[in-house]
N, C-alpha and C positions, 0 to 999 in steps of 0.2 A: 493655542492648546485646546481651547473650547471647540474650535472648528474641527480639529483633528479627532477629538473624542466624538463629536457629532457624526463625522463621516464614518468612523468605525462602527458606531452604533447603527447607523442607517444601513451600512453594508451587511452587518450581522443579521438585521431584520429582513433584508432583501434576499439574501443568499442562504440556501440550505445545503447540507452535505448530500452528495449523490451516494446511493446505497446499492448494494447487490446482495441478494440472498443466496447462500450456498449451504449445502449440508455439512455438518461438522466432520472433522477427521475421524472422530470416534464412531459416528454413524456410518460413514463410508467403510471403515474397517470391519464393523460388525456385520455389514451386508455384503461384503466381498467386493466393494467397488474401490480397488486400489490398482496402482500401476507402479512399476519401478522406474527410477530415473538415475542416470549416471551423472553424479555431481562431481566432476573432475576426479574420477576414479573411485569415488565413494558411492555405493549403490544405496539409494534411499527409496522408501515406499511413500507414495503420496496419494491423495484422493484422486480417483478417476471420475471426475465430474461428468465427462461425456458419456461414459457407460451408465452412470446413475440416472441422468435425465433422459437417456434413451430407453431405459428399461423399467424404471420405477414410477408407476402412475401415482402412487401415494406421495412420493417426493414432489412431483410436479404440482399436485394439488395443494400440498403444504406451502410450497414456494408461492404459488398463485394467491393463496389466502394471505400470507404475510405481505406480499406486494400490495394487495388491496387495502389491508389495515394501515400500512405506512402511507400509501397514496391518499387515503382519506384524511390523514393528518398533515398533508402538504409536503411530503418528502418524495423527491424524484427517485426512481429506481431504474437500475440497469437490469436487463434480462439475462440470466445465466446462459440459457440455451442459445440465444442470439449471439452472445459474445463468444461462445465456444465455436460457433460456425465461422466467425471472423478469424479466430485463432487458427483454424484449419488452413485458411487461405494464407495467413501470415507465415505459418510454419514452413510452407512450401517455398516462400520467398526467402526466409531466413537460412534455409539449407544451402542457398546459393551464395551467401555472403561469407567471405573469408578475409583474414588479415592480409594486408599488403606485404607485411614483412615475413611472417612465419607460415601463412596459409591456414591458420587455425580457424575453427568455426566459432560461432557465437555460443557462449555458455549461458543458458538461462533456463530455469526450471519451468515446467508447464504451469505451476501455480503463479510464478512471477510473471509469466507471459499473459496469463489471464488477468492479473491485476493491472498490468500495463495496458492491455487492450481495452479493458472495461473502463479504466480511468475513474473507478469508483473511489470515493474518499474513505468509505467504511464498508467492510464486509459484515453481513449479518449471518452468523453461523447458527444453524438450528439443529437440535438433536431432540428426538422425542421417542416415547414408548406408549403404546396403547395398553391400558389396563382393563380387564373384563371381570366383573363380579356379578354373576347371575345374568339378568337381562340388561344390566347397565354397563356402560363403557365410559372410561375417562382417559385423559391423556396427560402424561407427565412430560414436561418439556424443559429445555434449557436453551435460551436465546442469548447469544453473546455478540456484542458489537466490537469488531476489531479494526483499529486504525490500519488501513491498507499500507501505509508508509512505514510506520514504526512497529507494527505487529503487536501493539499494546491493546489490551482490552479497555474500552472506554465506557461501556455500559453493559448491563446484564439484567436478565429477568428469568426466573425459573419458578416452577411450582407444578401442582397437580390440580386439574379442574374438577368440578363436582361431577358426580355420576350422571349420565344422561342415557335415555333410551335411544338416542340417535346413534347410528353406527358410522356416520360420515365423518371421516378424519378431519376435514377442514372445519366442520361445525364444532367438533370437540376442541380443536385448537383455539378457535375464536372464543369459546366459552372459558377456556383455561387462561388465556392471556389478557382478556379484556380489563381485568382489575389492575394490571401492571403496565399496560401499554402506554398510558399517558406519561407516567414517570420515566419510562424507558426512553421515549422520544425527547423528553425534557433534558435528560442526560446527554443524549446525542447532540442536541442543539447547543448545550452548554459547552461540550467539547469542541464543536465546530466554531463557536464564538471565540473560544480560547485560541484556536488556530488562526482566526482572522486577526486577533490582537497580538499574539506572540509568535506566529509563524508555524509552519509545518516542520516536524522533526525528522531529519534525514541523516545519513552517514556518508562521509566522503573518505575514501581510502586512497592515499597517495603513495606512489612508489617511483623508483627511477630505474630505467633500463641500465644494465651492466655494461656501459660503454666507456666509463672512466672519465667522462668530461663534466659530469654534473652530479651534485648531491645536495641535500637540504642544508648543508653547512657552508655552501659556496657564498662568498660575500658579494653583495651588490651595494656599493657605497659603504655605509656604516652598519648595514643590516645583513644578517644571514638570510638565505632564501626562505627558511622556515618562518622567520619573522615577517618577511614581506607577505607571505601567504596569510599569516595570522592577522596582519593589519587589513588585508583585503576582506577577509571574512568578517572582521569587526565592523568594517564600513558597510558591508552588504547583507549581513544577517539581521533579522528583525531584533531590535533592542540589543544588538551586538552579542547575541547569545550563541555560543558554541562551546564545545568541550574538546580539548586535545587530550585524548585518552592515552596515546602512546606515540613516541617519536624517537627516531634514531637518524643517523645521517642518510639512510637509504629508504626510510618509510615514515609516514605520519598517518595516524588514524584520528579523524575528527568525528565525534559522535554528538548527538543532540544539537546538530546544526539546524538552526531555525531559519528556514527560507520562507519568503513571502508566498502566500497562496496564489496571488495574482501578480502579473507583470504590470508595468506602468500603463500599458494599453488596455488592461482589463482582461486579457486572456490568462488562462490558467498557467501557473508556474509548476514545473516538476523538477525532480532531482537532476535529471540529465541536462535540462536547459540551464539550471543554475551552475552545474559543473562546467558546461561549455562557456559560460560567461567568465569563469575563473580561468579556463584554458586560453580564452582570447586575451585576457589580461596578461598572462604569462608569456603569450606569444608575441606581444607587442614590445616595442622599445621601452626601456633599455634591456629587458630580460631576453627577448628573442628565443624563448624556450619552446621547442616542439613538444606538444602534449597529445597523447593518445587517450581518448575518453571512452570508457567501456561501461555500458549500462549493466548493472548487477541486480536489476529488479526495480520496482517502483520507488523504493526509499533508499537506494544505495547506488553509489557510482564510484568507479575506479579511475583515477587519473594517473597515467604513467608518463613520466617526464623523460625527454631525451630523444625519442623517435616516435614515428607513427606505427 
């Protein structure tokens, strides 16, 4: 037990969350940087980060300044602009991928694609406004840290800096946030340490194809299939932690599924990889169930039983 505690403590000290700075949805909307996305027939408006970083020099200066402030405190950062370039290449490849059975295309929002491509643990959302009174300027800001998997806010800092004769936005931001930055990064590290100890929180959505040969009440020995899956999750989730939010004979929704941050070999674990382990378990004897695994974003995966 003492060795395990020591190992967790050492890992927490050695590893820090990877971060990426993005403009907040409110800032993008206020400045006209939005795009529409067809989410399975529902039209949604989402931030257009590509247009924002391509057009707004003030935004790029703000991102650069936060990158510097976080790097000075030992936190690795992913660059938004570089990841958007990677997405352009991946999007062209994704358009060529279709389902073997129905010919359907991949359903993934641009924001989910950004999170998956960047593989950042936490998104730092920044919103700001410049105030001018006479010859002095100040900046009012709101900085939120969002867990990229659970979409939950894990840290925040906001306020208005003192008036300054400097008109440079990055300088005004640094003056405004400097009193809050250390406590902000402490909360970030505390959240990441919790992930190391208790696992990352994700969602598994399980369904069955309407083929009439399988459902979650099918018996395997003394256990229903749903119980078999419950037992597997209990054995493989960190501290056996997961929540079955809803269940019928044709669907199960698992939320607050705590998966390890890292695999046994030290490489990063993600939702899709964890879901594939479950799919391989169900595909093996004595169950021999074919499972289609669909990535629904960084923190969610859909498993459909019965066919590919």
